[in-house]
C-alpha positions as a Markdown table, in Angstrom:
| # | Residue | x | y | z |
|---|---|---|---|---|
| 1 | Met | -69.7 | 60.6 | -2.3 |
| 2 | Ile | -72.6 | 62.7 | -0.2 |
| 3 | Arg | -71.1 | 65.5 | 0.3 |
| 4 | Val | -72.8 | 66.4 | 3.9 |
| 5 | Ser | -73.4 | 70.1 | 4.9 |
| 6 | Pro | -73.4 | 70.9 | 8.9 |
| 7 | Arg | -77.6 | 71.4 | 8.6 |
| 8 | Gly | -77.7 | 68.2 | 7.3 |
| 9 | Gly | -78.1 | 68.4 | 3.4 |
| 10 | His | -77.1 | 66.5 | 0.9 |
| 11 | Arg | -75.5 | 66.6 | -2.4 |
| 12 | Ala | -73.8 | 64.0 | -4.5 |
| 13 | Ser | -71.0 | 63.5 | -6.8 |
| 14 | Asn | -71.3 | 60.9 | -9.5 |
| 15 | Ser | -67.7 | 61.2 | -9.5 |
| 16 | His | -67.0 | 58.0 | -8.7 |
| 17 | Arg | -68.0 | 54.7 | -9.7 |
| 18 | Ile | -69.5 | 52.9 | -6.8 |
| 19 | Ser | -72.4 | 54.2 | -5.3 |
| 20 | Pro | -72.3 | 55.8 | -1.8 |
| 21 | Pro | -73.8 | 54.3 | 1.4 |
| 22 | Thr | -77.6 | 54.5 | 1.8 |
| 23 | Ala | -77.8 | 57.6 | 4.4 |
| 24 | Tyr | -74.4 | 58.5 | 4.6 |
| 25 | Gly | -74.7 | 61.6 | 6.3 |
| 26 | Glu | -77.2 | 60.2 | 9.2 |
| 27 | Arg | -74.7 | 57.2 | 9.6 |
| 28 | Leu | -71.2 | 59.2 | 9.5 |
| 29 | Ala | -73.3 | 61.6 | 12.0 |
| 30 | Leu | -74.1 | 58.4 | 14.3 |
| 31 | Ala | -70.4 | 57.4 | 14.4 |
| 32 | Cys | -69.1 | 60.1 | 14.7 |
| 33 | Gly | -70.9 | 62.3 | 17.4 |
| 34 | Glu | -69.3 | 65.5 | 18.6 |
| 35 | Tyr | -66.6 | 64.8 | 15.8 |
| 36 | Val | -68.9 | 65.1 | 13.1 |
| 37 | Asp | -67.7 | 68.3 | 11.8 |
| 38 | Arg | -64.1 | 66.8 | 12.0 |
| 39 | Phe | -64.4 | 64.1 | 9.5 |
| 40 | Leu | -67.0 | 66.5 | 7.6 |
| 41 | His | -63.3 | 68.8 | 6.8 |
| 42 | Leu | -61.5 | 65.9 | 6.4 |
| 43 | Asp | -63.9 | 64.6 | 3.6 |
| 44 | Asp | -64.1 | 68.0 | 2.1 |
| 45 | Val | -59.9 | 68.0 | 1.8 |
| 46 | Leu | -59.7 | 64.7 | 0.4 |
| 47 | His | -62.0 | 65.9 | -1.8 |
| 48 | Thr | -60.5 | 69.1 | -3.0 |
| 49 | His | -57.7 | 67.0 | -3.7 |
| 50 | Arg | -59.0 | 64.0 | -5.3 |
| 51 | Pro | -57.6 | 62.9 | -9.0 |
| 52 | Glu | -59.9 | 63.6 | -11.6 |
| 53 | Gly | -58.9 | 59.9 | -13.2 |
| 54 | Pro | -59.3 | 56.4 | -12.0 |
| 55 | His | -58.1 | 56.4 | -9.2 |
| 56 | Asn | -57.6 | 53.8 | -5.8 |
| 57 | His | -58.7 | 54.5 | -1.7 |
| 58 | Leu | -56.8 | 53.2 | 0.5 |
| 59 | Ala | -58.8 | 53.3 | 4.8 |
| 60 | Phe | -57.6 | 54.7 | 7.6 |
| 61 | Phe | -57.2 | 52.0 | 10.2 |
| 62 | Thr | -54.8 | 51.7 | 13.3 |
| 63 | Val | -54.1 | 48.7 | 15.2 |
| 64 | Thr | -52.7 | 47.9 | 18.7 |
| 65 | Glu | -49.0 | 46.9 | 19.3 |
| 66 | Glu | -50.1 | 43.4 | 19.5 |
| 67 | Pro | -47.5 | 41.8 | 17.0 |
| 68 | Cys | -50.2 | 39.3 | 15.7 |
| 69 | Arg | -51.7 | 43.0 | 14.8 |
| 70 | Val | -48.9 | 44.5 | 13.7 |
| 71 | Arg | -48.0 | 41.8 | 11.0 |
| 72 | Arg | -51.4 | 41.4 | 9.5 |
| 73 | Ala | -51.8 | 45.4 | 9.1 |
| 74 | Arg | -48.2 | 44.9 | 7.6 |
| 75 | Thr | -49.9 | 42.2 | 5.2 |
| 76 | Val | -52.4 | 44.5 | 4.4 |
| 77 | Leu | -50.7 | 47.7 | 3.5 |
| 78 | Thr | -48.3 | 45.5 | 1.4 |
| 79 | Thr | -51.1 | 43.3 | -1.1 |
| 80 | Ser | -52.8 | 47.0 | -1.3 |
| 81 | Asn | -49.5 | 48.6 | -2.1 |
| 82 | Ala | -48.7 | 45.6 | -4.7 |
| 83 | Arg | -52.5 | 45.7 | -6.2 |
| 84 | Met | -52.7 | 49.4 | -6.7 |
| 85 | Gly | -49.1 | 49.0 | -7.9 |
| 86 | His | -51.2 | 47.0 | -11.1 |
| 87 | Phe | -53.5 | 49.5 | -11.9 |
| 88 | Cys | -51.1 | 53.1 | -12.5 |
């Protein structure tokens, strides 16, 4: 994970087996625009509560209330939860 300070500095943490995305801070700032501080705060909160050992991540996502999208979201969550249960 890359930790991004509001001044644009970075510090790397090697607590994950997957390398962070290239130019994470810059890409985050571009994607979030004026809300980048909120996402940096969320990143800090998640980092603070991250388990020490192996763990899973489930991304945040939303869907419109169209039935096909709700079914797809339900399937994604059900499948993810089942797969994560196998890793415990």
